[in-house]
N, C-alpha and C positions, 0 to 999 in steps of 0.2 A: 278602281279600289285602292289607297296605297296599297304597294305590295309586303306588306308588314308579314309575309310567312317567313324573313327574316327570324321574325318570334322564334320559330320553330324549324324550320328548317334548316337551316345551318348554323343554326345556334347546337343544335343537337342531330349530327349529324345520323344519332339511331333512330329517325324517323325514314333515312335514306337507302336506297342500296346502291352504292356505288363501286365504280370496279377502276383502276388506274389500268390502262391498256398501253403498250409499246408498243403491240405489233397490232394492226387491225385484223379483229375477232370478231366470231358472230356470236351473237346475245343470245339468250337459254332459249328455246323452246319454239313451238308453233300453236296456235288454235287448232283445235277440230273445225273442220268445214267439209261440207261434200265434194265430193273430190270429181276430176272434172278425169273422163275418159278420151282417148283423142284415137280413132280406129285407124289400121295401119293405111288404108287409102285415102288418109286426109294430106290434103295440099301441104300443109303445115309440114308436114316430115318431109323428108331429103335423102333420096337414095340413092348413093353413089356404085356404080357399076352396076352390071348384069345381075338385076333382081326380077326374080320370076311372079307374077300377081295371080294366085289361086280364089277363083269365086264359085270353085266346082267340086273340088276336092277336100274343103275344109270344113265341114261337118261337125258342131260342136267347137268351134273359135266362134271370136267374136267377131258378131256381124257375119258370121259363116264365110270369110276369109281371111288371107292372111299374105304376105311378101319373105320371100326365100332366098336365101344362093348359098353358092359353096366356095366361091372362088375368093382366095384370099386378099383381103386388099382390101375389097368392096366392105362398104359402110353403109348405116341409116342414122340419120342425124335428125335430133329433134329440138327447137329452140322452148321453152315455158316460162312465164313468171307465177311461181310459188316456192314451199318450203319443203315438198316431196317429192320424188319421181321414182315408177314404179315401169318396168319392162315386163309383157307380160306376151306369152309365146310357149309353142311347146317343148315337151321331152318325146324321145322316141330313139329309138335303135340307133337313126343314121345320122343324130343329130353330135356336131362338133362343142369345138369351145370357140367364145369371142371374147376381144377384150373390149371393158367399156369407159368408156373415158368421160368425166363430169369437167365441164368450163374447160376443156384442153388437157387435165390432167388425168391420167392415168388412176382408175379406181380398181378393176376388179379382171380376173377372168373367172368366166361363168362356164361349165360344162353344164350342155344341153343334154346328155345322154342318160338313157332310161332303157331299162328292159322290154319298158312295153311304152304305147303311145299316151302320153297324159297332156291332154286338152287344157288351157287358160289357165296354164303356173305362172307363178311369180317367179320371172326367172332372178329380175334385182331388185332391189329396191334401195332406196337412199332418203334419209330424213335429216331435220337439224341442219336444211336449211337458209339461207338468208332469203328474205322476202319480196327476192329482185327475180332477174330475167336469169336464166341459167340452161345449156346444152347438154345433151347427153347427147352420145353418140357411139354405134356401136359396132366394131371393126371385125368380119371375118378373119381367121384367123385359119393354118394350114397343121393347126396341133386339134389332137382330139381325145379321149377317154380309148383303153388298150381295147374294149370291149364295143368300139362304138366301128358302125359298118361305114360313116359318113363324116362330112365334114360340114353339114348345112346347121344354116345359123336363120330364124323364123322370127319376124315381127310379123306380131298381133295386136298388138293395141298399146299405148303408153298410158298412165293415167297420174293425176299430179294435184295435190291441194294447193290451193291461193286462199291466203290471209290475204282480208279485205282491211287496210287502212281507214281509220272514218275520218280521219285528217286529212282534210284533202288535198292539202299542199301543203303538208309537213319534210318534203324534201326542198320547199324552195325553190324548185324548177324552174316552175312558170310564173310571168310575170313580166314584169318589163322595166328595165334600168335597175334601180333599187328598190322600186316598188314590189313585194309579193303580194301575187293574186289570193286573195281570202285573206291578208294578215292587216290587223291596222298597225302601222307601227311606232312605235314608243320614240322618243328623240334620241338620235345617237344610233339607231339601229337601222340597219338595211341589206338590202339584200347582196349579197356579193361574191364574186365567182372567184378569190382569192385563197380560199383554203374550201377544201369540201369533203367531210366525211366521203359520202358516195354521188357520183353524179360531178355536175360542175358547179351548182352551186347552194349556199347556205346563208342563216340570219347572223350577221355580221353585227357585234355591238363595240362602238367606241366611246360608251359612257363613262363616266366618271362619277357619277353619284345613281340615284335608285332610275331607271327606266324601266317602261312595261312593252312589248307587244301583244298581240291577243287575236286569237281566232274565235272563231263560233262552231262547235263540233255537234251532231245532232247524234244523238244516243237512244239504243231501245231501252226502257226501262226493264227494275231487273234483271239486268246483265252486268257479268261480270267480264272485266275489262282490261288489260294489260298496258300500261301509258309508259312510254319508252325513250330514251333519248341519245344523240351522241353530244357531247360539250368538250369544243377545244379552248381553255387557255392561254394567252402567249406567257401567264406566270401565275402564282400562288396567291395573287393580289383578287380580292372583293370575291362574292360570291353567283352563281348563278344557277338557275334552274327553272324547271317546268311546275305550274301547277293549274288548277282545275278553280282560282276563285272565288274559294271557302263554300265548294256546294257539299252536302252533306259528304261526311268519309272521305274527302278530297284525298288522289293522290298528289305525293309531293316529291320531286326528284332533280336530283343536281350535284352540285359540285362547292365545296366548301370551300372558306375562306382557308387558305394555307394549303391548299391540294390540288393537282391539277394539274398543276404548271407544263406548259410543250407538249402535250401528248391528250388522244383522244378518250374520253372518259364515258362509260357507258354505263347508263342507269336505268334502273326499272322499280316499277312500285303495279299493285294489283288493285282494283277499284271496281266496288259495286253501284252499279248506275241506282239502285233502289227507284225510285218516284220518278228519277228524271230524267226528259226528253230531249234537253240540251245542255250544254256546258260550254264553258268557255276559255280555253285553253291559254294559259301566258306564259310567254317565255321572260325572266325577270334576271337581269343584273343589278347588283346590290353591294353597298358597304365597300365601296369606295373602290372600282376595281381601277388600275394602274394603267392597263394593256386592252389589248382586243381580244374578244370573247366571241366565239361562236357555234348556233345551235345548227344542228343539223338532224337529217332522218328520226323527226318528230313521231310516233306512231300510237294508236288508241285502237287496236285489237281485241273485238271482242273472244271471249275464250269460251265457246261452247262446252258443253259438261263432255267427257266421255262414259267411259262405265263411271257406274255407283257400286260400293257397298254401305252394310247397314251394321253397324256395331252399337249394341245394348248390354248396357249393366242393367239391375232391375230400377237405377231412378236415374241414368243418362242415357239417351241415344243419339247416336252421330251417325249422318249419314257421309262418306265419304267420296269424294267422287275424283277423279285425274281429267287434266286440259293439258297435261303437257307442258304447263307452265310449274307444275308441282302441284301437292298433294290438296284438293280443292275442300275447304269444311263445306257443304252445302247446306246441313242444316243440324243442329244442338237443340235437343229439346228434352227438359223432364216429363216425361211418360203421363204424369198425373196434372201437370199442368198442359201439356201440348203447345206448347210456346216456345217459337223458332226463333231462340237468340242471334243464329245466323243468316238470318234474312238476308242480309248484304253479303254475299258467302263468298268468302276471301282463300288467296290460296297460301300455302304455307313454303314462300321461295325458298329455291334451294340454291345450296351455293354456290356464291358468284366471283369468287376471285381464290386464283391461284397461281403460283409462282413458283417457275422453275427457272432458277438463277436468279438473272434481276431481268426477268422475262416475264412478265403478269399476264394472264390467262383469264379471260372469261367462259366457263366450260358452254359449250354448247349442247348442254343434257337434252334428251329425247326418253320418252319414255319405254319403257322393253317391256314387262310385263307386269301382271298380278299376281299372289299365290295364296291361297290361304287356306288358314290353319283353324282348324273348330277342336282341338285336344283340348283346350283349356279355354271356353268362350271363342272369342274369335278373333282370331291375328289375320290381321292386310298386310302382305307384305308388297311394298311397290317398288320396282325398280326401274333405274333411270341409268342412260350411258351414256358419256361422254367420249368424242373422239379427241377434240380438241380442248385441252388433254385428257389422253384416255385415263376414265375413272368409272367407276362404276356408285353408284350413291344407289342407299335400301332406307326408306321410309315405312318403317314397320311400326302398326296400331295393334292395339290389344285391347278388351271388354272381357274382361274375367267374370264369371257368377255373380252374381249377388249384388250387393249397394256396390258407389262408387263410381271411380273417373274411369274414361279412357285415356290410355297411355301412350306417347309417342316417341320413339327411338330412333335414332338413324345412325347409319357406317357409310364411310366414304373411304373404296376402297383406290389406292396408289395403284394405276399399270401401266404407268409412262415408263417405268424403265429407269425415271431419274428419282432423287429425293426433290421431294414438294411440300412447297410452305401455304398450308390452309387458315385462311381468313375468318371472321367469325359465320356461323349460320345458326341461323336461331335453331333452338327447340320446338318452340309454337312462337305462330304468328296467326293471331284470328281477330277480324271484329265482331262485335257485339253490338245489339242495339235491345234495349229493355220496353217497358211501357213510360217510364219514368226518368228521370237523371238519376244512375245510379250511385249508391255510395262506393265507397272502396276501403273495404278493411283490410289492415297489413300488421303486422305484430314483431314486435323487436324481438331481439333474442335475450335483453334482460341479462348480459351474460355473465358479467362479472358483477352485477348489482341489478336492480329495478331500474328497470328508465322512469324518467317522470310523469310518460304517458302511457307507455306501452304497448294499447290497442289506438291505434287510428282510423279515424274515421274520417274520408274525405268524401264531398257531396261532388260529382264530376259537371263541370260544366263546358261550354267550349270555350278549346285553348288548354282544360287543363293538361300536364304531362308532372305526372310523379313517379318516382326511378325506386324500387327497393330493394337497395341492397347487397348481398351478402358476404361473407369471407371466412378465412378462417383463422384469421389474427387472433392469439390469446390477449385476452383483457380491450379487445374495442369496446368502446363505448361510444353515442349518441343515439342519436335519434334512426338516424338510419343504417340499423345494422339488425337486420330482419332477418325472421322467416321466411328461407323462399316459400312463398304463399300468399295469395290477394283471395279475397273472395269482392265480387261482385253483385251486390244487392239489392234489390230491385222493390223497396218501399217496403221491406219486410215478409214479404209474400213466396218470395223465391229468387234465383240468383244463376249466378256460375261460379266458380272459382278454378283459380290456373297455379297447379306448381310445379317446381324445378328441383329436381335430384342431382344435387351438385353445390358443394360448399363453398364457391368462387364464382360469384357472377351478378345477376341483376334481372329484376323481372319489369319492365318496362310499361305504363299504362298515359294514353292518353286520350283528351275525348274532343272530339268535332262535331262542329254541325248544330244545329236548332236542338231544343227540347222535342223526344228524349237524344243526347248525344248520342253519337256510334261510338263506343268505344274500342281501341284498337289495345290489345295486350301480347307484349314482345317477352317471351324468357329465353334469358340464353347465357352464353358467356360475356365478358364485357367487350363494349363496341372497340378497342384495343387489341383484342386478341388477334393470335395467331401462333401456326407450332408448326414445326417438319412432319412430315411422315416417311417413314421410309421406303425403298423400292417395293411393292407389294403390301406394305403395311396398310393397317386399317385406324381410319380416327374414327373414334368413338363421340358421337355427339350424344351429351347429357339429357337423360329422361324428361319428358314435363309431362302434367297429369291436366286433365280438364274434365270437369265435372258440372252436372246440374243440381239442383235441391231443389225439393218444392218447401217453404216455409222458412223460418228465420234462417239466420246466419248458424245459431246451435245448429237445427236440424241438418242443415249442410256439412259442418264439421263431424258433428256425429256420423253419417256416412261416408267421409273420407276418411274418420278415425277408423270406422270398423274395415275400412277394407283395407286399411294400414294392418291391421289385426288376423286379418285375412291371408294379407299374399308379403305383405311389408315390414315385418319386423322377425327376428330371429324362432326360428322353430320352437326352440324349446320353451320361447316366451309364451307361446299358441299352446304347445301340448301339456306342459307340465302346470299343473293347476296349483303348485304350489308359489310359482310366481305371481307377481313378484317376490324377493327375499328383504325381511325386515332387515334391517344391516346395522351394525354398531364399528365403531373404529376398535383396533385392539388400541391397549391402555397404550400413552408416551407419557414421555417424561417433558422434563421446563425446556422452554426453548432456548437456545444456546447462538449466541450469535457470531462462533467462533464459525460454526456451517448450518446447525439444524436450527434454523430462523422457526421451525414449525412444530417443535420438539421431537426429540430423539425417539428411536422404537425398541424397547425392550425386552428381550427374549421373559427375560424372568417374573415382571406382573404380567405378561401374558397366560404365562404357563399358571401361575395362581390363580385366575381370572376362568381361565377353563376349566381347571380343576375343582375350581368351588362348589359348593352346595348352598342351595337350589344351584343348577347348572345351565348358563344363558339360554339354551331352546326352553327350558319350563318358564322364561319373562319372553316367549313367540321369536325371541332373536335366531337369527336362520345365518347367518353370512357374517362370517367377522373381516375386517378390510386389514391389513398393514400398512401403514400409509405410506408418504414421504420420512427419509429418513433412515429405512434400516440399513440401508448399505454403508461403504466406509465412506467419509465425510471426503466430500466434493468428486467423487467417483461417481459420478451416476448413470454412465455406463456398462459400470461392471458386474451391477448386480450380484455382487457377495455382500452377505452377512458382515456387519462391521464387529469382528470378531470383539470388541472390547464389550460393547451392550447385548451381543450372540454368543455366548459362552462357545455353545456347541457345534459355532463355525458355521451353522446353515438355516434357513428358516425353514428346512426340509421336516425338521422333527416338529416344527409348530405346526405344518401343513399336515402331516399325519396326524398329530393329536386333534386338531378340530375335527377329520372325517372322524376319528373314536368318538366324538364326542356330539354326532349329529352335525355339524356344523358346515357351511362351504369359507372356501379359503378364497380369499381376493386379497392378490397381492398386487401395490403401487410401481410401472414401468414407468421409467425416462425415456424417451428415445433421443439421446443426448451422448456428445462424445465423452467417454468415461475420463479422458486425459492419465493412463497410467501405461501399464509396461504389461498387464495381465494377457497371454496371447490370447482368453479366451473372452475378453473385454471389446462392447463395441468404441473404437478408442482411433486418433490418429497418430497416437506415439506407438514405440515398443513392436516387436516380431509381429504383432497384427495388425501395423498401422495401415489406415485407409484415411488419408490425409479429405481426399476427394467424394470421400463418402459425406463431407459433411458442408453444412451452410454457413454462415456467415451470420447464420439470426442466433441469437442469443437471448433467452428470454428473463433468466434468474443468477446472472452472474459468474455462471461454472459454464460446464460443457454448450459448444453452440449444438444448436438440432441437426439431426441427421437427415441429408437430403435424400426422398423416399425416390426421386427422378433417377435416380439411380439403380437400374435394374440386379445387380450385384451385391448392390448394401439391404435392397428386400428380399433377395436371396438365402442372404446370410443370417438375416435377420428372421427369418420364417425358420432357418432349421433351429437356429441356436434358440428363439425363445419357445417352440415346440418341448423341446427338449431342456428345460429349464423349467415349463411347466408342467411337465412330468415328473421332474426331481422332486421339485418343491410340493408338488401335490396342490397346484395351483386348479381353481374350477376359474376364476374370474382375472382376466387379466384389465386392469386400469392403467392407464394413461394419464396424462397432464401435459401444461405445457408446451403444446404447439406440436400435437406429431403432425400433423401437414403444416410442412414451414412454409409462413406467407412470405418469404423472400428468399434467395440464395444467389451468391456469386460462382455458383458453378454451372456449369454447362453438362448436362445429358441427354435427359428425353427432352428439357427444355433449354431454351436457346435465347428467350428476346425477352425475359423476366415476363410481361403477361400471359406466358404459361405457366411460370413457376407453380402456381399453384394447384395448375388442373394436373400435374406431371405427379406432384406430390399427393396429392388424393388419390388419382390412380394407383401411386404404387402401397401408400400405407389400405388401401381396400386387397390388394394383392397380399397382402402380411395378411390381414385380417380371413378373411377367407381360405387361407392355406391355415389358420388356426381352427376356424372352424371345420374345416376336410378333415382334417387331421388328430383331434382332442376330440375325447368323446366326450358332450352335455358341455363344449365350452362357452363361457359366458364373454361378455365386452362391455366394461361400465368407461361409456363416454364420458371423461372429462378435458376440459379446455380451458383452464384457468373458470373454472366453470361451464356454464352452459355456450361456450362460441360458438358448437361443432353440432347449432341445431339446425344441419338440414337434413332431405331423406335421402340421400346417398349415406350419409353415414348412420343416420338412424336403424335402416333396414338391416343395416349389421348390429347396433345395438341392444344389450339386452336392456340397460337405464341408460339416461342422459343425468347427471349431473346439472340440476338446472339453473344452481345461482352462486356464486361464490361468497356469500352471504347465508347467516345462519339465523338470523330473527327469524319469529311468529309473522310479525306485517311481511316481511321482504318476501320471505316462501309464499305467502298466499297472494300477495303479486305476483309472481314470478309464474306461479301455477295458475291461476285466471288468466294471462296472457298466452301462454305455451297450451293452456287444454283448450285452446281454440283449434291448434295445428298438430298434436300429437298426442298419441294414446296413453293416457292417465298409469298404464303400468308398465309407463317407460319413465314417468315423468318423476325422476326420483329428490326428495325433496330434506336435503341437508340442514338437521340442527345443532348445534352447541348446547349441551345439555348443563349448563351451570348454575350460578344461585341466582342469575338475574330472571331468571326464568320464575322464582319464588315460590310458594307452597300451594294448596288446596288450589281456591278456582282460578287462580292466576297459571296453576301449571296445567290444568284441565285446559285453558284457554292456550298455552304454549303447546303440549301434545298436539292437541285436535287438527291447529293449523298443518302440523306433520304427516297428518291421516289423510290428507287428498289424494296423494299421489300413492309416492312409494317411501315409505319414513327411513332415514336413514341418518343414526346420531353420530356425528363427526368430533375433531376435534379434541377436545378435553371430555373425554367419555369417563374413564374408571382410575385415570389419574397414574403415576406411578408404583401407586403400591398394588393397582391391580384389584381395586374395590370399589363401588358404587354407593353413595349414600342410601341408608336406607327410604328418605325420601323418593328418592329418585328409582330404588328397584320395584316402589310399591306401584309409582306411574306408569313404568315398563312394564311391570308385570299385568297393569289395567288396560294398558292400550296397545300394546301388541299384539296380544291374545285376543284382544276382541278385534283388530286390524285384522286378524288373518282367519277368525272364523265369521265377523260379519260382515266387513267393506271390503275388503280382499275382493270378496265374487263379483263385487260392484264396480271395484277399479278395472277388473278385467273385461265387465261383460257390459255395463249399464252406459246408458247414452247418458250426458253429462249436459248440465243446462246452465248456463249462470244469470240466475235468478236476481239476482243483486249488483249494483254497480263493480266496479272494478274496487280492492283494500283501498284504504286512505287514512287510514289509520287515528279515523273520527269517526268516521258512519258507518253504521252497518254493513256489512259486506257476509257475502255468504253464495254456497254451489248447490246444485240436487242432482242428486242420480237416481235413476230409473230407468227400470230394466223389466221391458215389459213381456220377455219371452221367458223369464226367470220361474222355476216349480220351489225354487228357497220362499219360508215365509216373511221373510225380506223383501221386498219389493224394491224398496229403495232408501234414499236417507238423505237429509238433507241438514250442510251445517254451517249454522251459523253465527256471528260472529258478531259484538256490540264492542269496538275498543274504546267508543266513552258515549258517553250520553247527550252527546251535546244535538243528537238528530230527534230525543228522547225515546224513551226504555220503553218504547213499542212499536211494533213495525208489521205492515201489510206485506204475506209474503204471498206472491201470486205463483203457483206450479206451473209448470212443462212438463208437456209431455204423456202426460197420463190419461188414461181412456174415461172420455167424460160421462158414460154409464154407469163403469164400477164405484163403490162402494170403498171407499181407501180409510183403516184403521190408522191414527198416528199417534205415535208413543212417543215421548219426550226421556232424554237418558236422564235429564237431572228434574225438569220441570213437569212431573207424573201430572200434575194438577190439571196443566192445559190439555191433558190428553186428550183427542177425541176423535168424531167418525166424519165422513165429509166424501159427498162423489165427487169423480174428477173432473167435471164441468164445474160446478162449485170451489174448487181449490184455482182452477187456473182462471176463472171469471172473476170472482167475489175475491178471494185470495183467503189468507189465515191470518188473523194476525196476534202477535206472536209478545212476549212481555218479558221482559229483563230485568231486575231491581239491580240496585247499585249504579255507580259510575262510571265505570268503563273494565274491560279484560274479562267482559262477561260473553258465553258461549254456551250452545247445547248442540247436541246431534237429535234431528226427529226421524224416527222408524218411518218410512212407507212399509204399509202390512196391507 
């Protein structure tokens, strides 16, 4: 077959694990295998000097015999082929110390002293060796423990593991001349001895166009294998790779065009054989190479599972195993479905490239231990060590009680004694297979405004390759700025979801094979990521989530959001039933082009409003935000009130007054350069000047964004903001305009550009975590030019997220529809601009109800400079905010959400349904219905979801009481309910489910 793999292999190197190696190093890991034990009397062991053979006084020894010696310089030597070796012998009072050499290189000194006689002890163990010939040498010395009475050394046995390579001639050592035994060689491919990674021969290509060599390999069905290869390219031109000729879920490994010139490059991948019993391995050169390329040491090694652990939530069961190549997901099931999505078990590969200076290394990871903690659910921590270079990696899997996903976190400890550069480590890498070709669901952030599509649904087929990108950039737009979450839906009956906890990275989804396709999902940092880790430092790999669901995507979404409510949002949001707060903006003046483009903030109208009667709280308002423009013009990082607009000189008086009125005070901060001489300001000039604290990122034409990769900037902000929030009586910290800098010209914790957002995010979370720890009932309102920070690392610290930066009813319903598949409703703040364009009467009902789906927030032109709302606005605020607090908020907090009609489009009916099966309240749920126009008719059939089929429900319309009715859950979910609105548009209603 024509090597169409360039199609994805080397076109998108994200499918590969590729290392540039400038010194010959060992690839990671080994497979578990039955160890081979060699007794001390074997002829394969060489004894030099005077060794005594004892088969009469060695009861309890292996085979009841041993060889022992005490003369310095005597040695025992054993040559084996394998990946590990153990020396077995006794410890006793008369035993001394012996030196151990591996392949002629000193390894360690072994003290065999013990106060009592211990037999069949593992005196020495070495793992992580290449699957090749090695020699262990035990040398008797004239040294001993001070308590020992002699210098004896004993050989009882050796034990080693051998990994079997399924590729019969992957080293190309067998053959005659240019012909390689077992291989069909392509044009300008030949066996050659002018360059080899190991041994004397390799496969050499001098092709300048597509060329393919192949061999047939027998495999065992339903077995996980590791495929690996070493490739050398004389220059960077062309691609070279090994693949499996389109077998289901094939592994594809190699080197892309523009990389790998002048060095041996190691590449590997994991593959499960499924039903296959034979495959065709291919060595392919393509994309117009201009010089020679060599392939060597191709291995296909079965990874027999080692120990395993079960991690289960109420709706996700994951079996984790250990293969020494990394954590292996052996099974992934929903308990109700009992269908194994991971039938082609896959391993999450371990970090495969580390640089020390100019030298690139492939860590020789070896599984060390596992720890299980059942304090909160089940947490399994797998520890892996590398000796070259010296690193420790921990893979931490956690299943908490209740519904929801299993989470996976990794840490990498630098034990090298030098600064290291680490490259991408996937947070999740798993292959999944359903019973049909699945539909991939992903969700745009709709950050500054609703995306045209919003919810993307792609049926995956062979060759599908979709990447959902996410970043922290303010004003991001386009189809590929996503909430980092995907659902893999199996025909609307069950599915899997994968999410990733960071604001900058991607989830890559590929599909291969025949129907049903095998889908591979990788979640992590971008493929060009790299960053430095200091001596003894720890790199925290962002967390990934994986869960299963039974039913529709809405069922999976409700499970995932319930888990977030239980474990992944601020505790105050979970425990304070008054949350989320109904909020309005403080009165603001007219826009001023000189500086205040959004309207200046004034003390006088705010004071008038706060002292008005009836009070704001009587209308259901719980929080007031002092928005953009309360500081001195242009000085965004000064955080001092503009004395012209704020005669008292401080917003503290307003904060105190709000508290006396029973309101929460939300204050808007920008983490931007103040550009002034105030010694207490965040500034690049004056007595407190810190020019290196600021990036070259400018959002609004004034001060540049702070660079939170700088630890001193973070520390200063922690104490300064905590002090200001206390002084000003602030409850909620609100930010905007890219608190996580998208780019920076500074070098601090980040150095390479591709790591800027990683370290700025880390610094921002350090700031927020400090404020949560040091301010009682601290709240954070997440805004970044709208909803640009809809990622789960930021959301876990967010009381609410400002969903979008447009304020009309339709746009808000669109954004809520999309985001509510991923984010709990009580975090989705809906900003509405109350103005005359909303109209009166039913038009205003239609508008207000659009903002009650999540968290209502009246923004922008609320009361105006006079500090007074219109009588009509007050009437609707009183009606809907109090209704929200009494009847809707409990559903927003606790109920399941169903998308019962298509995404709002401004023409056709749209609506959502809440239903709480566990509430004791009279109101069990609500349906919000909207008819923007009657183009689709004035009557709509509504099919309910999530009800109890045998329960009879009473349905009460807020407006159209003549349509009140009763029906069983079964009828409402199957037959549905016909609802009729009159008029030509902007009609709405709420149907209460009781």
